C-alpha positions as CSV (number, residue, x, y, z in Angstrom):
1,X,123.6,178.1,145.5
2,X,124.9,175.1,143.6
3,X,123.7,171.5,144.1
4,X,125.6,170.1,147.1
5,X,126.3,173.5,148.8
6,X,126.5,173.3,152.6
7,X,125.1,176.8,153.5
8,X,121.7,178.5,153.0
9,X,122.7,181.5,150.8
10,X,121.2,182.9,147.6
11,X,120.5,186.2,145.8
12,X,117.1,187.6,145.2
13,X,114.9,190.8,145.4
14,X,114.1,191.8,149.0
15,X,111.7,194.4,150.4
16,X,111.9,195.2,154.2
17,X,108.8,196.7,155.7
18,X,108.3,198.0,159.3
19,X,104.7,197.7,160.2
20,X,102.6,200.0,162.4
21,X,100.0,198.9,164.9
22,X,97.4,198.6,162.1
23,X,99.6,196.2,160.2
24,X,100.4,198.6,157.4
25,X,103.9,199.4,156.1
26,X,105.2,202.5,158.0
27,X,108.6,202.4,156.2
28,X,109.8,200.3,153.3
29,X,113.1,199.7,151.7
30,X,113.7,197.6,148.5
31,X,116.9,195.9,147.5
32,X,116.9,194.8,143.8
33,X,119.7,192.3,144.4
34,X,120.4,191.2,148.0
35,X,122.4,188.2,149.3
36,X,120.3,186.3,151.9
37,X,122.0,183.9,154.3
38,X,120.6,181.9,157.2
39,X,123.0,181.9,160.2
40,X,123.2,181.5,163.9
41,X,124.6,184.2,166.3
42,X,126.7,183.7,169.4
43,X,123.6,182.7,171.4
44,X,122.6,180.0,168.8
45,X,119.6,182.1,167.7
46,X,118.6,181.9,164.1
47,X,119.4,185.1,162.1
48,X,118.4,186.2,158.6
49,X,121.3,188.3,157.2
50,X,120.9,190.6,154.3
51,X,123.9,192.0,152.4
52,X,123.2,194.7,149.8
53,X,126.8,194.9,148.6
54,X,127.8,197.5,151.2
55,X,126.7,196.4,154.6
56,X,124.8,193.6,156.5
57,X,121.4,193.8,158.1
58,X,120.6,191.2,160.8
59,X,117.1,190.0,161.8
60,X,116.9,187.7,164.8
61,X,114.1,185.3,164.6
62,X,112.6,184.8,168.0
63,X,109.1,184.3,166.7
64,X,107.9,184.4,163.1
65,X,105.2,183.7,160.6
66,X,105.9,182.3,157.1
67,X,103.6,183.0,154.1
68,X,104.5,180.5,151.4
69,X,101.5,180.4,149.1
70,X,103.5,181.7,146.1
71,X,106.8,179.9,146.9
72,X,106.6,178.1,143.5
73,X,106.9,181.5,141.9
74,X,109.9,182.3,144.0
75,X,108.0,184.5,146.5
76,X,107.6,184.3,150.2
77,X,107.2,186.6,153.2
78,X,108.8,186.2,156.6
79,X,107.0,188.2,159.3
80,X,109.2,188.7,162.4
81,X,107.3,189.0,165.7
82,X,107.0,191.0,168.0
83,X,109.2,193.5,166.0
84,X,106.5,193.8,163.4
85,X,109.0,193.6,160.5
86,X,108.2,191.9,157.2
87,X,110.9,190.6,154.8
88,X,109.3,190.1,151.4
89,X,111.4,187.8,149.2
90,X,110.8,187.7,145.4
91,X,112.5,186.5,142.2
92,X,114.2,183.7,144.1
93,X,115.0,180.4,142.4
94,X,112.1,178.2,143.6
95,X,114.3,175.2,144.6
96,X,116.5,177.4,146.7
97,X,113.5,179.0,148.3
98,X,112.1,175.6,149.1
99,X,115.3,174.6,150.9
100,X,115.3,178.0,152.8
101,X,111.7,177.6,154.0
102,X,112.0,174.0,154.9
103,X,115.2,174.5,156.8
104,X,113.9,177.6,158.5
105,X,110.7,175.9,159.7
106,X,112.4,172.9,161.2
107,X,115.5,174.6,162.7
108,X,113.3,177.4,164.2
109,X,111.0,174.9,165.8
110,X,113.9,173.0,167.2
111,X,115.5,176.2,168.6
112,X,112.2,177.2,170.3
113,X,112.0,173.8,172.0
114,X,115.6,174.1,173.4
115,X,114.8,176.7,176.2
116,X,116.5,179.9,174.6
117,X,118.6,182.2,176.9
118,X,116.9,185.2,178.4
119,X,118.3,188.7,178.2
120,X,120.0,188.5,181.6
121,X,121.8,185.2,180.7
122,X,122.9,186.8,177.4
123,X,124.4,189.8,179.2
124,X,126.2,187.7,181.7
125,X,127.6,185.4,179.1
126,X,129.7,188.2,177.6
127,X,130.2,186.5,174.3
128,X,131.7,188.3,171.3
129,X,129.6,189.1,168.3
130,X,129.8,186.2,165.8
131,X,127.8,184.4,163.1
132,X,128.0,180.9,161.8
133,X,126.2,179.6,158.7
134,X,123.3,177.1,159.2
135,X,123.7,174.1,157.0
136,X,120.6,173.0,155.1
137,X,118.6,169.9,156.0
138,X,120.5,166.8,154.9
139,X,119.0,164.3,152.5
140,X,118.9,161.8,155.4
141,X,116.6,164.2,157.4
142,X,114.2,164.4,154.4
143,X,114.4,160.6,154.1
144,X,113.3,160.2,157.7
145,X,110.2,162.3,156.9
146,X,109.5,160.3,153.8
147,X,109.8,156.9,155.5
148,X,107.4,158.1,158.2
149,X,104.8,159.0,155.5
150,X,102.0,156.6,155.8
151,X,103.7,154.0,158.1
152,X,105.0,153.7,161.7
153,X,107.7,151.6,163.2
154,X,107.0,149.2,166.1
155,X,108.5,151.7,168.5
156,X,106.2,154.4,167.2
157,X,103.2,152.1,167.8
158,X,104.3,151.4,171.3
159,X,104.7,155.2,171.8
160,X,101.2,155.7,170.5
161,X,99.9,153.2,173.0
162,X,101.7,154.9,175.9
163,X,100.2,158.2,174.7
164,X,96.7,156.8,175.0
165,X,97.3,155.5,178.6
166,X,98.6,158.9,179.7
167,X,95.9,161.0,178.0
168,X,93.7,161.3,181.1
169,X,96.7,162.4,183.3
170,X,97.5,165.2,180.8
171,X,94.0,166.6,180.4
172,X,94.3,168.5,183.6
173,X,97.5,170.3,182.6
174,X,97.1,170.9,178.9
175,X,94.1,172.1,177.0
176,X,94.2,170.0,173.9
177,X,91.5,169.4,171.3
178,X,90.1,165.9,171.7
179,X,91.3,163.5,168.9
180,X,88.9,162.5,166.2
181,X,87.5,159.0,166.8
182,X,88.6,157.7,163.4
183,X,92.2,158.7,163.7
184,X,94.6,157.3,166.4
185,X,97.6,159.1,167.8
186,X,100.1,157.2,165.7
187,X,98.4,158.7,162.6
188,X,98.7,162.2,164.2
189,X,102.5,161.6,164.6
190,X,102.6,160.7,160.9
191,X,100.6,163.8,160.1
192,X,103.1,166.0,161.9
193,X,105.9,164.3,160.1
194,X,104.2,165.1,156.8
195,X,103.9,168.8,157.4
196,X,107.6,169.0,158.2
197,X,107.4,169.6,162.0
198,X,109.4,166.6,163.0
199,X,112.9,166.3,161.6
200,X,113.6,163.3,163.8
201,X,111.2,161.4,166.1
202,X,114.0,160.9,168.6
203,X,114.3,164.6,169.1
204,X,110.7,164.8,170.3
205,X,111.1,161.8,172.6
206,X,114.1,163.4,174.3
207,X,112.4,166.8,174.6
208,X,109.3,165.2,176.1
209,X,111.4,163.5,178.8
210,X,113.2,166.8,179.4
211,X,109.9,168.6,180.0
212,X,108.5,165.7,182.1
213,X,105.6,165.5,179.6
214,X,104.7,161.9,179.0
215,X,102.1,162.6,176.3
216,X,104.2,163.1,173.2
217,X,101.3,164.3,171.0
218,X,100.3,167.0,173.6
219,X,103.9,168.0,173.9
220,X,104.2,168.6,170.2
221,X,100.8,170.3,170.1
222,X,101.9,172.7,172.9
223,X,105.0,173.8,171.0
224,X,103.4,173.8,167.5
225,X,100.3,176.0,167.7
226,X,97.8,176.3,164.8
227,X,99.0,173.0,163.1
228,X,96.4,170.8,161.6
229,X,96.5,167.2,162.7
230,X,94.4,165.8,159.9
231,X,96.6,163.1,158.3
232,X,95.3,163.7,154.8
233,X,95.9,167.4,154.8
234,X,98.6,168.4,152.2
235,X,101.7,169.9,153.6
236,X,102.4,173.6,152.8
237,X,105.8,172.6,151.4
238,X,105.7,169.2,149.8
239,X,108.3,166.6,150.7
240,X,111.1,166.1,148.2
241,X,110.7,163.2,145.8
242,X,114.0,161.9,147.0
243,X,115.3,161.4,143.5
244,X,118.8,162.7,143.2
245,X,120.6,164.0,140.1
246,X,123.1,161.7,138.6
247,X,126.7,162.8,138.2
248,X,126.2,163.7,134.5
249,X,122.9,165.6,135.3
250,X,124.7,167.4,138.1
251,X,127.5,168.4,135.7
252,X,124.9,170.0,133.3
253,X,123.2,171.8,136.2
254,X,126.4,173.3,137.4
255,X,127.4,174.3,133.9
256,X,124.1,176.2,133.6
257,X,124.5,177.9,137.0
258,X,128.0,179.0,136.0
259,X,126.4,181.0,133.1
260,X,127.3,178.8,130.1
261,X,125.1,178.5,127.0
262,X,124.5,174.8,127.2
263,X,122.9,172.2,124.8
264,X,122.3,168.9,126.6
265,X,121.0,165.8,124.9
266,X,120.5,162.1,125.5
267,X,118.4,159.2,124.3
268,X,114.8,158.7,125.4
269,X,114.4,158.0,129.1
270,X,117.7,159.6,130.3
271,X,115.9,162.1,132.5
272,X,116.1,165.2,130.3
273,X,112.7,166.6,131.3
274,X,113.4,165.9,135.0
275,X,116.8,167.7,134.8
276,X,115.1,170.6,132.9
277,X,112.6,171.1,135.7
278,X,115.5,171.2,138.2
279,X,117.3,173.8,136.1
280,X,114.1,175.9,136.0
281,X,113.8,175.7,139.7
282,X,117.4,176.8,140.2
283,X,117.1,180.1,138.2
284,X,115.4,183.4,139.1
285,X,111.7,183.3,137.8
286,X,111.4,186.9,136.6
287,X,114.2,186.6,134.1
288,X,113.8,182.9,133.2
289,X,111.5,181.9,130.3
290,X,110.8,178.2,129.9
291,X,109.8,177.3,126.3
292,X,109.4,174.3,124.1
293,X,108.9,173.7,120.4
294,X,105.4,172.1,121.0
295,X,102.5,172.9,123.3
296,X,102.6,169.5,124.9
297,X,106.3,169.7,125.7
298,X,105.8,173.2,127.1
299,X,103.1,172.0,129.4
300,X,105.4,169.3,130.7
301,X,107.8,171.9,132.0
302,X,105.3,174.5,133.0
303,X,106.2,177.0,130.3
304,X,105.0,178.3,127.0
305,X,105.8,177.6,123.3
306,X,108.9,179.1,121.7
307,X,106.6,180.7,119.1
308,X,104.5,182.3,121.8
309,X,107.5,183.7,123.6
310,X,109.0,185.1,120.4
311,X,105.8,186.7,119.2
312,X,106.6,186.4,115.5
313,X,103.9,183.9,114.5
314,X,105.2,180.9,112.4
315,X,108.4,182.9,111.6
316,X,107.9,182.3,107.9
317,X,107.9,186.0,107.0
318,X,111.0,188.1,106.3
319,X,113.4,189.1,109.1
320,X,112.1,192.7,108.9
321,X,108.5,191.7,109.3
322,X,109.3,189.3,112.1
323,X,111.3,192.0,113.9
324,X,108.3,194.4,113.6
325,X,106.0,191.8,115.2
326,X,108.5,191.2,118.0
327,X,108.6,194.9,118.9
328,X,104.8,195.0,119.7
329,X,103.9,196.0,123.3
330,X,103.7,192.9,125.5
331,X,106.1,190.9,123.2
332,X,109.1,193.2,123.4
333,X,109.0,193.0,127.2
334,X,109.7,189.3,127.0
335,X,112.9,189.9,125.0
336,X,114.1,192.7,127.2
337,X,113.5,191.0,130.6
338,X,114.8,187.6,129.5
339,X,118.2,186.6,130.9
340,X,117.8,182.8,130.7
341,X,116.0,181.2,127.8
342,X,115.2,177.5,128.0
343,X,114.2,175.7,124.8
344,X,113.0,172.0,125.1
345,X,112.5,169.6,122.2
346,X,115.0,171.5,120.1
347,X,114.9,168.8,117.5
348,X,111.6,170.2,116.1
349,X,113.0,173.8,115.8
350,X,114.3,174.4,112.3
351,X,117.6,176.3,111.5
352,X,116.0,179.2,109.7
353,X,113.7,180.0,112.7
354,X,116.6,179.8,115.2
355,X,118.7,182.2,113.1
356,X,115.8,184.7,113.0
357,X,115.4,184.5,116.8
358,X,119.1,185.1,117.3
359,X,119.0,188.2,115.0
360,X,115.9,189.5,116.7
361,X,117.4,189.1,120.1
362,X,120.5,191.1,119.1
363,X,118.4,193.9,117.5
364,X,115.8,194.3,120.3
365,X,118.4,194.1,123.1
366,X,120.9,196.3,121.2
367,X,123.7,193.9,121.8
368,X,126.4,192.4,119.6
369,X,126.7,189.3,121.8
370,X,125.3,186.0,120.5
371,X,121.5,185.9,121.1
372,X,121.7,189.4,122.5
373,X,123.5,188.2,125.7
374,X,120.6,185.9,126.7
375,X,121.9,182.6,128.3
376,X,120.6,179.7,126.3
377,X,119.7,176.3,127.9
378,X,118.8,174.0,125.0
379,X,117.5,170.5,125.4
380,X,116.5,167.7,123.1
381,X,117.5,164.7,121.0
382,X,118.0,165.2,117.3
383,X,117.6,161.4,116.8
384,X,113.9,161.9,117.6
385,X,111.3,163.9,115.8
386,X,112.7,166.4,113.2
387,X,111.4,169.9,112.3
388,X,108.0,170.0,110.5
389,X,108.4,171.1,106.9
390,X,106.4,174.1,105.5
391,X,106.2,173.8,101.7
392,X,108.6,172.1,99.3
393,X,111.8,173.0,101.1
394,X,113.1,170.4,103.5
395,X,113.8,172.1,106.9
396,X,117.2,171.9,108.4
397,X,118.0,170.9,111.9
398,X,118.8,173.6,114.5
399,X,122.5,172.6,114.8
400,X,122.8,173.5,111.1
401,X,121.8,177.1,111.8
402,X,124.5,179.7,111.0
403,X,124.3,181.1,114.6
404,X,124.3,177.7,116.4
405,X,128.1,177.4,117.0
406,X,128.5,181.0,118.3
407,X,125.5,180.6,120.6
408,X,126.2,177.2,122.1
409,X,129.3,177.1,124.3
410,X,129.0,173.6,125.6
411,X,127.5,170.3,124.3
412,X,126.7,167.7,126.9
413,X,125.2,164.2,126.6
414,X,123.2,162.1,129.2
415,X,123.9,158.4,128.8
416,X,122.3,156.7,131.9
417,X,118.8,155.4,130.9
418,X,116.3,155.6,133.7
419,X,113.0,154.8,132.0
420,X,113.8,151.1,131.2
421,X,115.7,148.7,133.5
422,X,116.1,145.7,131.2
423,X,119.6,146.1,129.7
424,X,118.8,144.0,126.6
425,X,115.8,146.3,125.8
426,X,117.9,149.4,126.3
427,X,120.6,148.0,123.9
428,X,117.8,147.3,121.3
429,X,116.5,150.9,121.6
430,X,120.0,152.4,121.4
431,X,120.6,150.5,118.1
432,X,117.2,151.6,116.7
433,X,118.0,155.2,117.7
434,X,121.0,155.3,115.3
435,X,119.2,153.3,112.6
436,X,120.9,149.9,113.1
437,X,118.5,146.9,113.0
438,X,120.2,143.5,113.2
439,X,118.4,140.2,112.5
440,X,118.2,139.6,116.3
441,X,116.4,142.9,116.8
442,X,114.1,142.3,113.8
443,X,113.2,138.8,115.3
444,X,112.4,140.3,118.7
445,X,110.2,143.0,117.4
446,X,108.4,140.7,115.0
447,X,107.8,138.2,117.9
448,X,106.4,141.0,120.0
449,X,103.3,141.0,117.8
450,X,102.2,137.9,119.9
451,X,102.6,139.6,123.3
452,X,99.4,139.5,125.3
453,X,99.7,142.8,127.2
454,X,96.0,143.4,128.1
455,X,95.2,142.9,131.8
456,X,92.2,143.8,134.1
457,X,90.2,145.1,131.2
458,X,93.0,147.6,130.3
459,X,93.8,147.5,126.6
460,X,97.1,148.5,124.9
461,X,97.3,152.0,123.7
462,X,98.0,152.2,120.0
463,X,100.5,154.7,118.8
464,X,99.7,156.2,115.4
465,X,101.8,158.2,113.0
466,X,98.9,160.5,111.9
467,X,96.6,162.6,114.1
468,X,93.5,161.8,112.1
469,X,93.8,158.1,112.8
470,X,94.0,158.9,116.6
471,X,90.8,160.9,116.6
472,X,88.8,158.4,114.5
473,X,89.9,155.4,116.6
474,X,89.0,157.1,119.9
475,X,85.6,158.4,118.7
476,X,84.6,155.0,117.2
477,X,85.6,153.0,120.3
478,X,83.8,155.4,122.7
479,X,80.6,155.2,120.6
480,X,80.7,151.4,120.5
481,X,80.6,151.2,124.3
482,X,77.1,150.8,125.8
483,X,75.9,153.0,128.6
484,X,75.4,156.7,129.4
485,X,77.9,159.3,128.1
486,X,79.3,161.5,130.8
487,X,80.7,164.9,129.8
488,X,83.2,167.0,131.7
489,X,83.8,170.6,130.6
490,X,86.9,172.4,131.7
491,X,86.8,175.6,133.7
492,X,89.1,178.1,132.1
493,X,90.4,181.3,133.9
494,X,90.0,183.2,130.7
495,X,87.6,181.8,128.1
496,X,88.9,184.3,125.5
497,X,92.2,182.4,125.6
498,X,90.6,179.1,124.6
499,X,92.8,178.5,121.5
500,X,96.0,179.1,123.5
501,X,94.8,176.7,126.3
502,X,93.8,174.0,123.7
503,X,97.2,174.3,121.9
504,X,99.4,174.3,125.0
505,X,97.6,172.1,127.6
506,X,97.6,168.3,127.6
507,X,93.9,168.1,128.2
508,X,90.9,169.3,126.1
509,X,88.1,171.7,126.9
510,X,85.6,168.8,126.7
511,X,86.2,165.2,127.9
512,X,83.6,162.5,127.2
513,X,83.7,159.2,129.1
514,X,81.7,156.0,129.5
515,X,82.1,153.0,131.8
516,X,84.8,150.8,130.1
517,X,86.5,153.8,128.4
518,X,90.3,153.3,128.0
519,X,92.0,156.3,129.6
520,X,95.4,157.7,130.4
521,X,96.6,160.0,133.2
522,X,98.0,163.3,131.9
523,X,99.5,164.5,135.2
524,X,101.6,163.1,138.1
525,X,99.1,162.6,141.0
526,X,101.0,160.1,143.2
527,X,104.4,158.9,141.9
528,X,104.9,156.4,144.7
529,X,101.6,154.7,144.0
530,X,102.2,154.6,140.2
531,X,99.7,157.4,139.4
532,X,102.0,159.2,136.9
533,X,101.7,160.9,133.6
534,X,101.1,158.2,131.0
535,X,99.6,155.6,133.5
536,X,96.9,153.5,131.8
537,X,93.5,152.7,133.2
538,X,89.9,151.9,132.5
539,X,86.8,153.7,133.8
540,X,84.9,151.4,136.3
541,X,82.0,153.7,137.2
542,X,81.0,157.2,138.1
543,X,80.4,158.6,141.6
544,X,76.8,159.6,142.5
545,X,76.1,163.3,142.8
546,X,76.4,166.4,140.7
547,X,80.0,166.0,139.8
548,X,79.8,162.3,138.9
549,X,83.5,161.9,139.0
550,X,85.0,158.7,137.3
551,X,86.5,155.9,139.3
552,X,89.4,154.4,137.4
553,X,91.3,151.2,137.8
554,X,95.0,151.5,136.7
555,X,97.4,149.0,135.4
556,X,99.6,149.6,138.5
557,X,96.8,148.0,140.6
558,X,95.4,151.3,142.1
559,X,91.8,152.2,141.9
560,X,91.2,155.9,142.3
561,X,88.4,158.5,142.0
562,X,89.9,161.1,139.7
563,X,89.2,164.7,140.6
564,X,89.8,167.9,138.7
565,X,93.4,169.3,138.5
566,X,94.6,172.7,137.5
567,X,97.1,173.5,134.7
568,X,98.7,176.9,134.8
569,X,100.3,178.2,131.6
570,X,102.0,181.4,130.6
571,X,100.5,183.4,127.7
572,X,101.6,186.6,125.9
573,X,102.9,189.4,128.0
574,X,103.7,187.0,130.9
575,X,100.0,186.6,131.7
576,X,99.2,183.4,133.6
577,X,96.1,181.4,132.5
578,X,94.7,178.2,133.9
579,X,92.5,175.3,133.1
580,X,90.7,173.1,135.6
581,X,89.8,169.7,134.2
582,X,90.1,166.0,134.9
583,X,93.7,164.8,134.2
584,X,92.5,162.1,131.8
585,X,92.4,161.6,128.0
586,X,91.0,158.8,125.9
587,X,93.8,156.2,125.3
588,X,92.7,153.7,122.7
589,X,95.1,155.6,120.5
590,X,97.5,158.6,120.7
591,X,99.8,160.1,118.1
592,X,103.6,159.5,118.2
593,X,104.1,163.3,118.4
594,X,101.8,163.6,121.5
595,X,103.5,160.6,123.1
596,X,107.0,162.3,123.2
597,X,108.2,162.5,126.8
598,X,105.7,159.9,128.0
599,X,106.3,156.5,129.5
600,X,103.6,153.9,128.6
601,X,102.8,150.7,130.5
602,X,101.3,148.8,127.6
603,X,101.6,150.0,124.0
604,X,100.7,148.7,120.5
605,X,102.5,150.2,117.5
606,X,101.9,150.0,113.8
607,X,104.9,151.3,111.9
608,X,103.5,150.8,108.4
609,X,102.9,154.5,107.8
610,X,106.1,155.9,109.3
611,X,107.2,158.9,107.2
612,X,110.0,160.5,109.2
613,X,113.4,159.5,110.5
614,X,113.2,159.0,114.2
615,X,109.5,158.2,114.3
616,X,110.0,154.5,114.9
617,X,112.5,155.1,117.6
618,X,110.2,157.6,119.5
619,X,107.3,155.1,119.3
620,X,109.4,152.1,120.5
621,X,111.1,154.0,123.3
622,X,107.8,155.0,125.0
623,X,107.5,151.4,126.3
624,X,108.7,150.7,129.8
625,X,109.7,147.1,128.8
626,X,109.7,144.8,125.8
627,X,107.0,142.7,127.6
628,X,104.7,145.7,127.5
629,X,105.2,146.3,123.8
630,X,103.4,144.9,120.8
631,X,104.7,145.8,117.3
632,X,102.4,145.0,114.4
633,X,103.7,144.4,110.8
634,X,107.3,145.4,111.7
635,X,109.6,146.1,108.7
636,X,113.2,146.9,109.4
637,X,113.3,149.5,106.5
638,X,111.1,151.9,108.5
639,X,113.9,152.4,111.1
640,X,115.8,155.4,109.8
641,X,118.3,157.8,111.4
642,X,119.2,161.1,109.6
643,X,122.8,161.1,108.3
644,X,123.3,164.7,109.2
645,X,122.3,163.9,112.8
646,X,124.7,161.0,112.9
647,X,127.5,163.2,111.8
648,X,126.7,165.9,114.3
649,X,126.7,163.4,117.2
650,X,129.9,161.7,116.1
651,X,131.6,165.1,115.9
652,X,130.2,166.2,119.3
653,X,131.5,163.0,121.0
654,X,135.0,163.3,119.4
655,X,135.3,166.9,120.6
656,X,134.2,165.7,124.1
657,X,136.9,163.0,124.1
658,X,139.6,165.4,122.9
659,X,138.6,167.9,125.6
660,X,138.6,165.1,128.3
661,X,142.0,163.9,127.1
662,X,143.5,167.4,127.3
663,X,142.1,167.9,130.8
664,X,143.6,164.6,131.9
665,X,147.0,165.6,130.5
666,X,146.9,169.0,132.2
667,X,145.8,167.6,135.6
668,X,148.2,164.7,135.5
669,X,147.8,161.2,137.0
């Protein structure tokens, strides 16, 4: 199902179980690859249709139960009542499953509320057998839900007042739990909107009039059993963020879904990570492996490191020894089951390692196709951090690998910058990216040393070129603070995997804090309120009690008690491991390498010890604006762009222009 499709239809694994009275499977049938569609029959009833390549099976949904706990892993169960049939869906692209579940919930609720035909009416209707595809929820429907989140219109408030006046009249007809004293009815309406029960408020108004039920809350409750009305309860299926793909992002996604081996690139802040997550959500989970060159980048996309997936260690050994390592039990299964391999931050993967991976893939999968027939989705910006050298030999970029051209079928570039909004600052960063520093740019960056970017006790985060400087700065600053030291130890699902968790997760096993500690969020908690990965704050105090959770004031103006969050990572053999820890890290200083992919509110940079091309650009492009940036001891000579990278991008853009020109000629005016 491509972006913008108008029908609910996708392929996945399906198991159909007929249950006995004890709820156990009496019969079971599995379909390794079934086409699922959501349609309406001639009586406007919702039908799940399964096609196994030979025939259709139809399941009419009069009453159902949905089990969606593992929907993020592409799994869900639809239990059809009273027929006692279960449809177990697995290996479904998570984004498509999200649309399916959301549409099914709301459309089925609306159908149940519209007085369905009884068996006699169906018989007398004499309609021919027919099926019509159900279109998914439109973006405007989701927008209605989002606008209702946390706020009510004047008409909604009037409706809530009417509800209260009619409450006594309804109590004799409907047995409804009494509302909590601290939540009014308008908040209950908002809660129902949050959990996805109301596609449009007007629908329920009309239905209440039709039923002669004046109390709207009771009407909804009557037709929506077992739904929690607590306004702060999280929905089973979260609302969409509402952020759409741009045209160029959509072109990349469609190229991936068409089966092409794609390399897509773009400057910092063009939404590469956001697009990558959408791509991951659009591919079947069992055969898709999301990897990155570093642990931090892998954690951003919910994957594992490329080295961990490959199972060949550092890859510095001979091809024969690497192949032997890759054939170990648990590792070889990765190679055999993988159909889609995603590699993020490709700029830090060297050419020799890429060539070894390509040869190993062909050997293990016994295929002569490039990369053993695995579809490659490669992402990164070669103008940013280069591969780390091992020894005297300078590593080559991945695009210089012998197998690169035969593996990558399509090069695509994102150009729309979304991180920064100031066009002058965007132009400055684009010039720095390619190694151009004019006198005007030099003047602006030198003057930024006078920027006063501290506010509300929140200091600027210093970006350092070396890891040792970061650790020393944070330790010294924490020790200098007065007061009691509070320690927070992570809860790991498998303590034996401590090294893997430390290497791949963004948070450490032990976090030490004091009042006044400068901290940074390491996870998106509430995007709309500004509590995003990279948000800067200061610890105000600690909550009383055993947990002693920190209360943090953030630069966005929000003060929040920070609770533990869970990170789930994939280890060797496809095993999932997790870490439960506060989503915070000390932020007096962080390394440029660790900052890759982050957006920082206030940042101080010293570029005196820059030692790699692209380092200065990565550091500068972390800032959201020039006003939130302070550059110390700026020297234009530290801004460098690799000449091989410049040549690669120039060639890529020329090829793109030639292709576009030939397409225009073929299609005509």
